[in-house]
LUMTI-463411 format. One line per field, with one value per residue (C-alpha): x, y, z; residue in one letter. Coordinates in Angstrom, 2 decimals. Example, Ala and Ser with C-alpha at 12.3 -4.5 7.8 and 13.67 -1.06 7.14 Angstrom:
REM residues 2
xx	[12.30	13.67]
yy	[-4.50	-1.06]
zz	[7.80	7.14]
type	[A	S]
***
This chain:
REM residues 831
xx	[-62.34	-61.57	-58.93	-56.74	-56.88	-55.67	-52.89	-51.88	-51.88	-49.82	-47.23	-46.97	-46.51	-43.93	-41.90	-42.02	-40.96	-38.05	-36.75	-37.15	-35.18	-32.37	-32.19	-32.19	-29.43	-27.26	-28.01	-27.31	-23.68	-22.96	-22.20	-23.72	-22.93	-25.67	-28.48	-30.99	-30.08	-30.39	-33.71	-34.99	-33.78	-35.38	-38.67	-38.75	-38.30	-40.96	-43.54	-42.80	-43.09	-46.48	-47.74	-46.57	-48.10	-51.41	-51.45	-50.34	-53.02	-55.70	-54.38	-54.03	-57.68	-59.11	-56.88	-58.55	-55.50	-54.44	-50.74	-50.29	-51.98	-49.32	-46.49	-48.32	-48.85	-45.24	-44.33	-47.07	-45.68	-42.22	-43.22	-45.17	-42.09	-39.79	-42.19	-41.79	-38.10	-37.80	-40.07	-37.77	-34.75	-36.51	-37.34	-33.70	-32.32	-34.71	-35.40	-39.06	-42.24	-43.83	-42.43	-43.64	-43.14	-44.77	-41.80	-41.12	-44.87	-44.81	-41.68	-43.34	-46.60	-48.69	-51.49	-51.04	-54.01	-51.74	-49.56	-52.40	-51.32	-54.09	-54.99	-54.88	-58.24	-56.90	-56.31	-60.09	-61.11	-58.77	-59.98	-63.63	-65.17	-62.88	-63.59	-67.33	-67.24	-65.32	-67.72	-70.63	-69.00	-68.08	-71.58	-73.08	-70.71	-71.38	-75.20	-74.99	-72.90	-75.07	-72.14	-73.28	-76.60	-76.25	-78.29	-81.02	-80.14	-83.65	-84.83	-88.63	-90.25	-93.55	-96.32	-99.73	-102.96	-104.58	-101.52	-101.32	-105.00	-104.52	-101.60	-103.64	-106.48	-104.23	-102.79	-106.18	-107.61	-104.50	-105.03	-108.75	-107.81	-105.38	-107.89	-110.52	-108.19	-107.25	-111.03	-111.82	-108.84	-110.30	-113.67	-112.06	-110.08	-113.28	-115.21	-112.03	-111.94	-115.79	-115.56	-112.70	-114.70	-117.64	-115.56	-113.62	-116.78	-117.33	-115.01	-114.66	-111.00	-109.94	-109.07	-105.97	-104.42	-104.99	-103.27	-100.36	-99.87	-99.86	-97.49	-95.06	-94.99	-94.53	-91.80	-89.93	-90.14	-89.17	-86.08	-85.01	-85.09	-83.31	-80.48	-80.16	-79.98	-77.27	-75.18	-75.28	-74.25	-71.35	-70.15	-70.27	-68.32	-65.76	-65.48	-66.65	-69.80	-70.31	-72.59	-76.32	-75.77	-72.30	-73.32	-75.52	-74.14	-73.95	-75.06	-71.55	-70.31	-73.18	-72.24	-68.45	-69.49	-71.49	-68.55	-66.11	-68.39	-68.57	-64.75	-64.52	-66.74	-64.59	-61.47	-62.66	-63.77	-60.36	-58.56	-60.43	-59.86	-56.13	-55.90	-57.63	-55.28	-52.18	-53.24	-54.49	-51.51	-49.01	-50.79	-50.60	-46.93	-46.24	-47.83	-46.37	-42.95	-42.28	-40.59	-38.39	-37.19	-36.37	-34.34	-32.35	-31.47	-30.26	-28.10	-26.62	-25.68	-24.17	-22.02	-20.89	-19.99	-17.82	-16.16	-15.35	-13.79	-11.82	-10.49	-9.77	-9.52	-12.38	-16.12	-17.52	-19.52	-23.27	-24.75	-27.23	-30.92	-29.97	-27.33	-29.75	-28.90	-27.71	-29.47	-26.36	-24.09	-26.27	-27.78	-27.96	-24.42	-23.00	-20.75	-17.47	-18.58	-19.23	-15.70	-14.15	-15.91	-14.53	-10.91	-11.54	-12.94	-9.91	-7.50	-9.54	-9.28	-5.42	-5.30	-7.48	-5.42	-2.20	-3.95	-5.24	-1.66	-0.35	-3.13	-3.03	-0.23	-1.59	-5.07	-4.10	-2.64	-5.79	-7.98	-5.89	-5.84	-9.76	-10.03	-7.66	-9.47	-12.79	-11.46	-10.01	-13.36	-15.15	-12.64	-12.73	-16.59	-17.26	-20.74	-24.29	-25.13	-28.49	-28.83	-29.31	-32.81	-34.58	-37.30	-35.17	-34.02	-37.55	-38.79	-35.85	-36.61	-40.32	-39.40	-37.04	-39.80	-42.16	-39.56	-38.84	-42.49	-45.11	-43.67	-43.73	-45.96	-48.68	-52.00	-54.28	-55.51	-56.41	-59.14	-61.00	-57.69	-57.70	-54.69	-51.76	-51.26	-47.71	-46.45	-47.98	-46.22	-42.91	-43.36	-44.75	-41.96	-39.30	-41.54	-41.86	-38.20	-37.32	-39.81	-38.50	-34.91	-35.67	-36.66	-33.68	-31.35	-32.47	-31.99	-28.70	-27.28	-27.91	-26.40	-23.30	-23.02	-23.17	-20.53	-18.19	-18.63	-18.07	-15.08	-13.25	-14.42	-14.64	-17.48	-19.34	-18.73	-22.31	-21.40	-20.47	-23.75	-25.67	-23.81	-24.44	-28.11	-28.32	-26.37	-28.84	-31.88	-30.31	-29.77	-33.44	-34.56	-32.45	-33.86	-37.36	-36.67	-35.42	-38.71	-41.33	-44.25	-47.51	-50.05	-52.96	-51.75	-54.70	-57.18	-58.42	-57.99	-62.01	-62.28	-59.78	-61.36	-64.69	-63.19	-61.56	-64.76	-66.74	-64.15	-64.45	-60.84	-61.62	-64.05	-65.91	-64.28	-66.46	-67.17	-65.11	-62.85	-59.67	-61.32	-63.84	-60.87	-61.66	-59.10	-56.87	-53.17	-50.90	-50.07	-47.45	-45.50	-42.30	-42.54	-42.77	-39.91	-37.77	-38.54	-37.23	-40.73	-42.06	-45.65	-48.28	-49.01	-52.10	-54.85	-53.92	-50.32	-51.61	-53.76	-50.70	-48.71	-51.40	-51.49	-47.69	-46.90	-50.30	-52.36	-49.79	-47.67	-50.62	-52.31	-49.38	-47.34	-44.57	-44.18	-44.35	-41.59	-39.11	-39.85	-38.66	-40.53	-42.93	-44.37	-46.03	-47.66	-48.78	-51.49	-51.28	-53.72	-56.57	-60.07	-62.15	-59.61	-60.28	-57.75	-60.14	-61.62	-58.10	-57.65	-60.92	-60.06	-56.85	-58.84	-61.53	-59.16	-57.04	-59.79	-57.75	-58.96	-59.15	-57.92	-58.69	-56.03	-56.98	-56.30	-60.05	-60.89	-58.56	-59.25	-60.37	-59.74	-57.33	-55.97	-52.44	-49.20	-49.95	-53.42	-51.83	-49.30	-52.09	-54.23	-51.24	-50.37	-53.97	-54.13	-50.86	-51.67	-55.10	-53.64	-50.89	-53.30	-55.86	-53.49	-53.50	-54.36	-54.32	-53.83	-55.20	-54.26	-56.56	-55.54	-52.11	-50.68	-52.44	-50.05	-47.05	-48.38	-45.84	-48.05	-51.27	-54.25	-56.02	-59.29	-57.65	-55.35	-57.96	-57.96	-54.18	-53.52	-49.76	-50.25	-48.84	-45.93	-43.31	-45.06	-45.31	-41.49	-41.46	-44.46	-42.59	-39.49	-41.66	-43.11	-41.24	-41.35	-43.73	-46.23	-48.57	-49.49	-49.57	-49.78	-51.54	-51.77	-53.98	-53.58	-55.02	-52.80	-49.28	-47.64	-49.05	-46.85	-43.18	-41.51	-38.71	-40.61	-43.46	-40.98	-39.24	-42.54	-43.81	-41.47	-43.47	-45.18	-47.66	-49.06	-52.68	-53.53	-56.78	-57.99	-56.76	-58.89	-58.56	-59.49	-62.39	-63.80	-63.78	-65.17	-68.15	-69.07	-68.66	-70.32	-73.36	-73.83	-73.40	-76.11	-78.63	-77.95	-78.00	-75.45	-76.84	-75.81	-77.56	-75.11	-71.57	-69.29	-66.10	-67.80	-68.30	-64.83	-63.47	-65.73	-64.84	-61.10	-60.07	-62.97	-62.28	-63.85	-65.92	-67.33	-68.36	-70.12	-71.98	-73.19	-74.27	-76.33	-78.01	-79.02	-79.97	-82.93	-85.38	-87.87	-85.07	-83.93	-87.58	-87.89	-84.74	-86.73	-88.41	-86.13	-82.44	-79.76	-77.88	-74.62	-76.49	-78.30	-75.05	-73.65	-75.87	-74.83	-71.16	-71.50	-72.02	-68.70	-65.20	-62.61	-58.91	-57.22	-53.92	-52.33	-53.35	-51.99	-48.66	-48.49	-48.76	-46.00	-43.72	-44.13	-43.65	-40.40	-39.12	-39.50	-36.23	-36.88	-37.63	-34.57	-32.31	-33.86	-33.20	-29.66	-29.08	-30.67	-28.49	-25.34	-26.30	-26.76	-23.31	-21.67	-23.44	-22.20	-18.66	-18.72	-19.93	-17.20	-14.58	-15.97	-15.84	-12.18	-11.35	-12.91	-10.83	-7.71	-8.42	-9.09	-5.98	-3.95	-5.60	-4.72]
yy	[152.72	156.31	158.56	157.91	154.18	154.45	156.89	154.27	151.53	153.78	154.42	150.72	149.70	152.51	151.25	147.61	149.02	151.01	147.89	145.73	148.40	148.28	144.45	144.33	146.97	144.77	141.59	143.07	143.89	140.25	137.81	134.36	130.93	128.59	128.57	127.35	130.19	132.67	131.46	131.49	135.03	136.26	134.50	135.91	139.47	138.76	137.59	140.66	143.01	141.54	142.13	145.69	146.04	144.85	147.30	150.21	149.50	149.52	152.85	154.52	153.50	154.82	157.73	161.10	163.50	164.45	165.33	161.95	160.07	161.40	160.04	156.71	156.31	156.76	154.16	151.86	151.80	151.44	148.27	147.01	147.27	145.63	142.67	142.11	142.52	139.92	137.55	137.78	137.25	134.08	132.84	133.31	131.42	128.53	128.50	128.04	130.35	128.49	128.57	126.79	128.75	126.45	126.19	129.96	130.72	128.33	130.09	133.42	132.05	133.13	131.48	130.58	132.94	135.91	135.29	136.30	139.71	142.31	144.40	148.14	149.66	152.92	151.13	151.47	154.32	157.01	156.13	155.27	158.02	157.35	153.68	154.06	156.63	154.18	151.32	153.38	154.19	150.55	149.32	151.82	150.87	147.16	147.78	149.80	147.17	144.36	142.58	143.19	141.33	138.02	135.00	133.62	130.37	128.97	130.89	131.32	129.97	131.31	128.76	129.02	129.84	126.46	124.53	126.95	126.30	122.51	122.80	124.65	122.29	119.15	120.84	121.82	118.39	116.78	119.01	118.08	114.51	114.74	116.53	113.83	111.05	112.65	112.98	109.33	108.23	110.10	108.47	105.07	105.49	106.55	103.40	101.25	102.65	102.07	98.45	97.74	99.14	96.93	93.77	94.46	95.61	98.87	99.26	102.38	102.93	103.69	107.35	106.44	104.16	106.77	109.41	107.20	106.42	110.33	110.91	108.12	109.60	113.24	112.38	110.36	113.22	115.83	113.85	113.28	116.97	117.79	115.34	116.82	120.34	119.24	117.48	120.64	122.79	120.41	120.60	124.41	124.37	122.11	124.22	121.47	123.43	127.24	129.15	129.65	133.31	132.78	133.46	136.27	139.95	141.36	144.80	145.73	144.91	146.95	149.98	149.58	149.56	152.60	154.48	153.46	155.17	158.24	158.24	158.10	161.19	162.99	161.91	163.60	166.67	167.15	166.44	169.26	171.58	170.76	171.37	174.85	175.57	174.88	177.63	180.27	179.87	180.25	183.40	184.89	184.02	185.57	188.93	189.00	187.54	187.51	190.97	190.29	186.97	188.74	191.40	188.82	186.79	189.75	190.97	187.49	187.02	190.51	189.69	186.50	188.62	190.94	188.13	186.12	189.23	189.92	186.29	185.39	188.76	187.94	187.84	184.26	182.54	182.43	178.85	178.16	177.13	173.52	173.40	174.73	178.46	180.25	177.38	175.22	177.85	178.93	175.57	175.88	177.56	180.42	183.25	181.51	178.11	179.83	181.47	178.18	176.55	179.07	178.62	174.69	174.73	176.59	174.06	171.10	172.45	172.70	169.17	167.67	169.09	167.54	164.18	163.90	164.38	161.67	159.09	158.76	156.08	154.20	153.42	150.00	148.88	149.81	147.71	144.69	145.12	145.43	142.19	140.40	141.58	140.41	136.91	136.61	137.56	134.96	132.21	133.10	133.06	135.66	134.14	135.32	139.03	140.53	142.69	146.26	147.63	150.57	150.85	150.70	154.34	155.56	153.68	154.95	158.65	158.15	156.79	159.67	162.18	160.24	160.59	164.23	165.30	163.05	160.78	163.19	165.90	167.33	167.13	167.89	171.05	168.97	166.59	166.34	165.65	168.39	169.82	171.44	174.96	175.33	172.38	173.84	177.14	175.45	173.60	176.53	178.81	176.64	176.53	180.21	180.76	178.62	180.39	183.82	182.59	181.90	185.50	186.89	184.71	186.37	189.78	188.94	187.45	190.69	192.57	190.49	190.98	194.69	194.45	192.52	194.95	197.91	196.59	194.02	195.41	191.83	190.51	187.39	184.32	183.60	181.76	178.60	178.36	179.18	176.42	173.94	174.74	174.54	171.36	169.89	171.07	169.37	166.14	166.22	166.77	163.82	161.73	162.58	161.78	158.37	157.43	155.35	157.26	156.98	155.62	156.72	160.22	161.91	159.86	160.40	157.79	157.69	156.65	153.94	152.83	152.59	150.68	148.06	147.58	147.10	144.52	142.59	143.13	145.18	143.42	143.85	142.28	140.30	141.73	139.10	139.69	137.63	136.41	134.65	132.24	129.96	127.53	126.48	126.35	123.44	122.45	119.85	121.72	122.17	118.42	117.02	119.13	117.83	114.33	115.41	115.26	118.41	119.17	120.48	124.21	125.02	127.29	130.02	129.87	130.62	133.47	134.97	134.84	136.70	139.39	139.82	139.59	141.01	143.22	145.02	146.27	147.31	149.09	151.23	153.32	153.88	150.17	149.29	151.74	150.58	146.89	143.83	144.17	141.34	142.00	138.70	135.75	132.27	130.43	126.69	124.19	121.74	122.97	124.40	125.34	129.10	130.54	132.96	133.89	135.06	137.14	138.90	139.20	141.14	143.63	143.99	144.63	147.31	148.70	147.72	147.48	143.95	143.17	139.78	138.81	135.00	133.16	132.40	136.13	137.73	135.19	137.01	140.44	142.91	140.45	140.60	141.72	145.35	144.73	142.79	145.54	148.16	146.04	145.61	149.23	150.35	147.97	149.11	152.86	152.50	150.35	152.99	155.88	154.22	152.20	149.91	147.36	143.57	141.89	138.36	135.56	132.63	129.13	130.55	127.21	127.68	130.77	128.33	125.22	122.56	121.54	123.38	120.88	120.94	122.07	125.32	126.16	128.78	130.50	131.20	130.61	131.50	135.08	136.58	134.26	136.68	139.80	138.94	139.27	142.59	143.79	142.79	144.79	147.92	147.68	150.04	150.43	153.39	151.20	149.45	146.88	143.08	140.24	137.26	133.84	131.06	127.41	124.05	122.09	123.65	120.43	121.03	124.27	124.65	125.07	127.49	130.40	129.94	130.41	133.27	135.28	134.47	135.55	133.88	130.53	129.63	126.08	126.11	122.69	121.00	121.49	119.20	117.82	120.94	123.36	120.97	121.11	124.78	125.08	122.85	124.76	128.24	127.57	125.76	128.70	131.32	129.64	129.72	126.38	125.74	123.34	121.24	117.99	115.96	117.29	115.63	118.14	116.13	113.10	115.35	116.55	112.96	111.75	114.63	114.01	114.88	117.21	120.99	124.07	124.45	120.94	121.73	125.00	123.31	120.52	122.92	125.06	121.91	120.69	124.00	125.00	127.51	124.89	122.93	126.11	126.60	123.00	123.16	124.17	120.64	118.68	119.51	118.93	115.60	114.51	111.90	114.67	115.99	112.56	111.86	115.10	114.19	110.92	112.63	114.63	113.53	114.51	115.38	111.99	111.15	110.93	114.34	115.71	113.89	115.24	118.80	118.05	116.62	119.73	122.03	120.13	121.05	124.85	126.92	127.60	123.85	122.85	125.20	123.90	120.15	120.95	122.75	119.92	117.36	119.41	119.63	115.81	115.25	117.69	115.96	112.53	114.00	115.30	111.93	110.20	112.47	111.99	108.18	108.48	110.59	108.14	105.27	107.09	107.77	104.12	103.07	105.61	104.16	100.55]
zz	[208.30	209.18	207.78	210.88	210.37	206.73	207.76	210.49	207.75	205.59	208.36	209.19	205.46	205.01	208.05	206.61	203.17	204.55	206.49	203.41	201.28	203.75	203.81	200.12	199.72	202.09	200.27	196.85	197.87	198.94	196.08	196.61	195.21	196.68	194.37	197.02	199.31	196.38	195.41	199.02	199.42	196.21	197.04	200.51	199.11	196.50	199.04	201.34	198.39	197.48	201.06	200.88	197.37	198.80	201.70	199.53	196.95	199.57	201.13	197.74	196.88	200.13	200.99	200.59	200.99	197.30	198.14	200.05	197.07	194.70	196.79	197.48	193.69	193.06	195.70	194.42	190.91	192.32	194.27	191.30	189.21	191.75	191.98	188.27	188.47	191.26	189.27	186.29	188.56	189.88	186.32	185.17	188.19	188.28	184.43	184.86	184.93	187.85	191.39	194.53	197.72	200.14	202.64	202.68	203.22	206.14	207.59	207.20	208.69	205.65	203.77	200.00	199.24	200.39	197.37	195.00	193.46	193.77	190.55	191.44	191.16	189.63	186.40	185.78	188.16	186.56	183.04	183.74	181.69	178.63	178.75	179.02	176.06	174.01	174.84	173.80	170.50	169.95	170.72	168.36	165.52	166.10	166.13	162.92	161.07	162.42	164.06	167.62	167.12	168.99	167.72	170.06	171.63	170.69	167.56	167.37	164.10	162.96	162.48	160.85	162.86	162.31	163.78	166.71	167.59	167.23	169.66	172.23	171.93	172.49	175.54	176.97	176.38	178.09	181.07	181.39	181.02	183.88	186.22	185.37	186.16	189.60	190.30	189.43	191.68	194.68	194.11	193.81	197.05	198.88	197.70	198.70	202.19	202.72	201.45	203.73	206.67	205.93	205.73	209.03	210.79	212.43	215.36	217.39	218.29	221.91	222.48	224.76	222.15	219.43	221.61	222.26	218.66	217.88	220.60	219.43	215.94	217.08	219.49	216.89	214.49	217.01	218.08	214.52	213.92	217.11	216.27	212.80	214.36	216.82	214.23	212.01	215.00	215.65	212.08	212.11	215.35	213.87	210.81	208.42	207.35	206.87	209.31	208.24	207.12	205.58	201.93	202.76	202.65	206.24	207.16	208.03	204.50	203.02	205.24	204.28	200.56	201.10	202.92	200.15	197.60	199.75	199.98	196.14	195.90	198.69	196.68	193.52	195.44	197.03	193.87	192.12	195.05	194.86	191.21	191.63	194.42	192.28	189.87	192.40	194.84	191.99	190.63	194.16	194.47	191.11	192.20	195.65	195.33	191.68	191.44	194.36	192.96	189.60	191.24	193.46	190.39	188.46	191.29	191.78	188.06	187.85	190.94	189.03	186.08	188.18	190.17	186.99	185.44	188.59	188.84	185.06	183.53	181.09	181.27	181.43	178.67	179.57	179.63	176.91	177.49	176.54	179.08	181.77	181.83	185.11	187.18	186.66	188.30	191.15	192.15	195.92	196.16	198.04	196.54	197.76	196.27	192.80	193.06	193.85	190.94	188.47	189.66	189.72	186.04	184.86	186.53	185.05	181.56	181.82	183.12	180.57	177.73	179.37	179.79	176.26	174.95	177.36	176.87	173.14	172.93	176.02	174.58	173.10	176.43	178.44	176.12	176.62	180.38	180.49	178.39	180.72	183.88	182.48	181.52	185.10	186.60	184.49	185.47	189.18	189.21	191.92	192.49	191.68	192.07	191.73	188.55	189.16	189.68	188.13	190.77	193.92	193.42	192.98	196.06	198.14	197.02	197.89	201.26	201.93	201.09	203.45	206.23	205.67	205.17	206.50	209.19	212.03	210.50	212.79	211.10	213.94	212.00	208.89	210.01	206.56	204.96	202.28	200.52	202.47	201.05	202.56	200.55	197.27	197.96	198.42	195.14	193.15	194.49	192.72	189.59	189.63	190.18	187.12	184.95	186.02	185.59	181.89	181.36	183.38	181.44	178.19	179.69	181.23	178.05	176.28	179.14	179.05	175.24	175.74	178.57	176.38	173.47	175.77	177.85	175.69	172.26	170.96	169.03	170.42	168.45	167.47	164.22	165.89	167.69	164.59	162.56	165.25	165.20	161.51	161.40	163.98	161.97	158.90	160.75	161.98	158.38	157.20	160.00	159.25	155.52	156.51	158.28	156.40	155.20	156.90	154.32	156.52	157.36	155.72	157.78	161.33	164.12	164.33	160.72	161.11	164.34	162.58	159.54	161.95	163.92	160.62	159.30	162.53	163.52	166.67	168.76	172.16	175.09	177.43	180.84	182.67	185.67	186.47	189.74	187.47	186.61	189.63	191.01	193.87	194.67	194.25	197.82	196.91	194.34	196.31	197.69	194.15	192.88	195.82	194.62	191.14	189.50	187.63	188.84	186.56	187.35	189.20	187.94	190.33	189.25	185.73	187.02	188.81	185.56	183.63	186.34	186.32	182.57	181.14	183.55	185.64	182.66	180.65	183.42	184.58	182.07	184.46	185.13	181.36	180.43	183.09	184.05	182.08	178.78	177.86	174.32	173.79	175.60	174.45	176.30	175.34	176.83	175.89	174.81	177.50	180.21	179.93	177.59	175.86	179.25	180.34	177.19	177.84	181.52	180.64	178.60	181.22	184.13	182.21	179.99	176.95	173.23	171.83	168.16	166.82	164.22	164.35	161.12	160.62	161.32	158.82	156.10	152.85	154.50	153.01	150.27	148.91	150.42	150.22	151.87	154.71	155.42	155.41	157.82	160.32	160.04	160.91	163.75	165.25	164.70	166.53	169.17	169.91	169.89	172.15	174.25	176.30	173.57	173.29	169.97	170.17	167.81	168.40	167.21	166.63	165.58	162.23	161.69	162.24	160.56	159.74	156.85	156.04	155.58	152.25	153.78	155.08	152.09	150.74	154.12	153.95	157.80	157.42	156.32	159.53	160.03	158.61	159.76	163.55	164.27	162.48	164.57	167.76	166.68	166.07	169.64	172.07	175.90	175.40	173.49	176.03	173.29	174.19	171.73	173.15	171.25	172.31	170.97	171.74	169.37	169.82	168.52	164.95	164.76	163.90	167.32	166.52	164.76	167.38	170.30	168.60	168.40	171.94	174.74	177.52	177.03	179.73	179.94	180.94	182.50	183.13	186.78	189.50	192.41	194.65	191.69	190.54	194.24	194.24	190.67	191.23	194.44	192.97	189.50	191.13	193.49	190.67	188.51	191.38	193.03	196.76	198.21	200.90	202.73	200.01	197.41	197.68	196.03	196.80	194.99	191.89	191.98	192.17	189.28	186.90	186.83	183.19	182.51	182.01	183.37	180.14	180.68	184.28	183.31	180.53	182.82	185.47	182.94	181.53	185.10	186.73	184.62	185.83	186.91	188.77	190.70	191.87	193.15	195.42	198.55	198.58	196.41	197.06	194.49	194.38	192.74	190.59	188.56	187.16	186.04	182.87	180.97	181.55	179.74	176.47	176.93	176.09	178.89	178.44	178.36	179.88	176.46	175.44	178.62	178.03	174.50	176.04	178.61	176.03	173.77	176.63	177.44	173.96	174.53	175.00	178.65	179.54	177.52	179.59	182.79	181.84	180.91	184.24	186.17	184.40	185.10	188.77	189.07	187.36	189.83	192.75	191.55	191.20	194.77	195.97	194.26	195.73	199.19	198.67	197.54	200.55	202.90	201.26	201.69	205.39	205.94	204.40	206.55	209.73	208.69]
type	[X	X	X	X	X	X	X	X	X	X	X	X	X	X	X	X	X	X	X	X	X	X	X	X	X	X	X	X	X	X	X	X	X	X	X	X	X	X	X	X	X	X	X	X	X	X	X	X	X	X	X	X	X	X	X	X	X	X	X	X	X	X	X	X	X	X	X	X	X	X	X	X	X	X	X	X	X	X	X	X	X	X	X	X	X	X	X	X	X	X	X	X	X	X	X	X	X	X	X	X	X	X	X	X	X	X	X	X	X	X	X	X	X	X	X	X	X	X	X	X	X	X	X	X	X	X	X	X	X	X	X	X	X	X	X	X	X	X	X	X	X	X	X	X	X	X	X	X	X	X	X	X	X	X	X	X	X	X	X	X	X	X	X	X	X	X	X	X	X	X	X	X	X	X	X	X	X	X	X	X	X	X	X	X	X	X	X	X	X	X	X	X	X	X	X	X	X	X	X	X	X	X	X	X	X	X	X	X	X	X	X	X	X	X	X	X	X	X	X	X	X	X	X	X	X	X	X	X	X	X	X	X	X	X	X	X	X	X	X	X	X	X	X	X	X	X	X	X	X	X	X	X	X	X	X	X	X	X	X	X	X	X	X	X	X	X	X	X	X	X	X	X	X	X	X	X	X	X	X	X	X	X	X	X	X	X	X	X	X	X	X	X	X	X	X	X	X	X	X	X	X	X	X	X	X	X	X	X	X	X	X	X	X	X	X	X	X	X	X	X	X	X	X	X	X	X	X	X	X	X	X	X	X	X	X	X	X	X	X	X	X	X	X	X	X	X	X	X	X	X	X	X	X	X	X	X	X	X	X	X	X	X	X	X	X	X	X	X	X	X	X	X	X	X	X	X	X	X	X	X	X	X	X	X	X	X	X	X	X	X	X	X	X	X	X	X	X	X	X	X	X	X	X	X	X	X	X	X	X	X	X	X	X	X	X	X	X	X	X	X	X	X	X	X	X	X	X	X	X	X	X	X	X	X	X	X	X	X	X	X	X	X	X	X	X	X	X	X	X	X	X	X	X	X	X	X	X	X	X	X	X	X	X	X	X	X	X	X	X	X	X	X	X	X	X	X	X	X	X	X	X	X	X	X	X	X	X	X	X	X	X	X	X	X	X	X	X	X	X	X	X	X	X	X	X	X	X	X	X	X	X	X	X	X	X	X	X	X	X	X	X	X	X	X	X	X	X	X	X	X	X	X	X	X	X	X	X	X	X	X	X	X	X	X	X	X	X	X	X	X	X	X	X	X	X	X	X	X	X	X	X	X	X	X	X	X	X	X	X	X	X	X	X	X	X	X	X	X	X	X	X	X	X	X	X	X	X	X	X	X	X	X	X	X	X	X	X	X	X	X	X	X	X	X	X	X	X	X	X	X	X	X	X	X	X	X	X	X	X	X	X	X	X	X	X	X	X	X	X	X	X	X	X	X	X	X	X	X	X	X	X	X	X	X	X	X	X	X	X	X	X	X	X	X	X	X	X	X	X	X	X	X	X	X	X	X	X	X	X	X	X	X	X	X	X	X	X	X	X	X	X	X	X	X	X	X	X	X	X	X	X	X	X	X	X	X	X	X	X	X	X	X	X	X	X	X	X	X	X	X	X	X	X	X	X	X	X	X	X	X	X	X	X	X	X	X	X	X	X	X	X	X	X	X	X	X	X	X	X	X	X	X	X	X	X	X	X	X	X	X	X	X	X	X	X	X	X	X	X	X	X	X	X	X	X	X	X	X	X	X	X	X	X	X	X	X	X	X	X	X	X	X	X	X	X	X	X	X	X	X	X	X	X	X	X	X	X	X	X	X	X	X	X	X	X	X	X	X	X	X	X	X	X	X	X	X	X	X	X	X	X	X	X	X	X	X	X	X	X	X	X]
***
């Protein structure tokens, strides 16, 4: 795509965003009571914002103009934050983490795949060099300490020379024996044919009959092939089979990939030119326009001195640097407006003095009135209103800038989409003026002091300001004194990083993308909920939650600071469903550090209470300095055991139980640190402390039929397998009900050996080959799944939802009863 196409895409997306902002501002003002209508409204906004987010992310990734990219980045972060806010609203309304939007998608004529939230590429692009440098250091430290050396799957054992010679001899004799057997078989067949010919007598076959026989066989073979080909074409036409070159990369895609790489290079080049221009243009403005700006400011302030003296009889007090200096007085104001402000400020001072004297006895009455009004509002029940958004204002600002600057801008002169010097001049003029104003303020303060001394003969009361500053400094010192001392203040971050790597607390994340967590959507979710049965979440629902709660806040600093804060996640599910893969995917997609504080990993490290505090202090300090960071606690049920098993008592699994809530309190919105726990036996843990530590609990289920069908197909192809008509994937998906992703991967690895991959051309894969390895594996039985469901039903969110549902049912029953009574009264009246 060309620059013009991306500009067009941006303009279209911007129009969609502005219309959506207008709709949302209208809806926010209207209080609603119908919960179904509220949810549909929120879900519609959510889906539309996801579409805008996808388009903006694509535009930001491929746009070359540096000044446009700054605005698009601001809008992108705003849309990202708004999606998280709407998700939070939906969770609070429905009291569940999983939502099924089939009906709304159908109304909007969208496919479920369009709900998938994209991960912005700038998370890694803009930090690529730093991430690569850190990975090199980590790999070097792991190699030095011997932790990075992975054990071979099949270790080679050295054997004596005599045994090796015997093995070679046995193999060679066996090979010769096989060749001799084949040779003897050929001799035997020749003798057998000669004997048969002698018995039957020598008969010369007719040439015509022989030709007919050959024709018959050939025509049969040719027709079979033709029928197969026609059947394949029909299946492709109906969309039941993929076209022949479906899995191969087309030339157009290769070209598009090449163009995108070229665009990245142009982006970097234009960005460097823009940064250089920011410095050079500012320097030029300072030389040319700087002296004139200084003179104009001084003249303006002197006029203010004289006008204030003429109106009030005294010289004004000059605003301090903390208050903003003279910029407060002259912010886009004319002379007459300044004079009016001076008169108005005097009148306000007199009014405030009178009001303070009158309001003192009335304070108690006002408090009572406020309480009464609040109680009335609660009783009246004005209906549901959307909570105020932090990101709507930033999106509106960005939209206004787009309308003012870029919507109707003529860019016919800027075909390569480089920076616009006029826009830089306008911005740098303001910067230069504010810098010069600081210098002018210092000069004019001194001038005002001299004027006061000369005309009024009064000393400026500088003591008060001095006392205030002194008191502030004392307060600061006191505050500093109250803070806890840093036990590692004398050590560098590099040394702490090295120690954590050597102790095995900071580990290398596997290179796994979130797209590797394969699955499909739950297409019957909303239908099942209408029938008042809670469906199990699909794998792609889990993937969406990981993106929303884990990846987006960690990747964007602006979003993490302002969006609803999620400090901790718990992934609960049976063994093999991909919980660890999701943890590693969060780190890969955001370039985050991975700290392993699992009970088994910290056993015997940093013993005692002081050692534990030191370990946590080091982890948090390094995590803050090198954020984003993920703190992973594997088998987190061990930290919250109801009763510690005798075999694990030496390991002290409950070391972190009291410390985790303290760590969560220390985490602020500025700290891009996420605590992720994984568990396959959550029912062994105490529920209350576990739920207090983990804000969001995500149940990771075993794959359903649709997900298993996609899994088998993808994993077989990724391991070198070719799917043909001989392999029934739907049969495999049906048979493997209860088996997890881990089981499927293990089976595929066992079957698809190097030798079997080579044989596929003449011996295609069949479903029967995958069944024998499955027999030795134990699936997730219905009882285990039910135990997970029962445990999840006891979590705070599920309890609230259950109470809400029972309340709604009671209200419905009451309404039905009232309707019946009304009908009965009407019938009596008629009689």
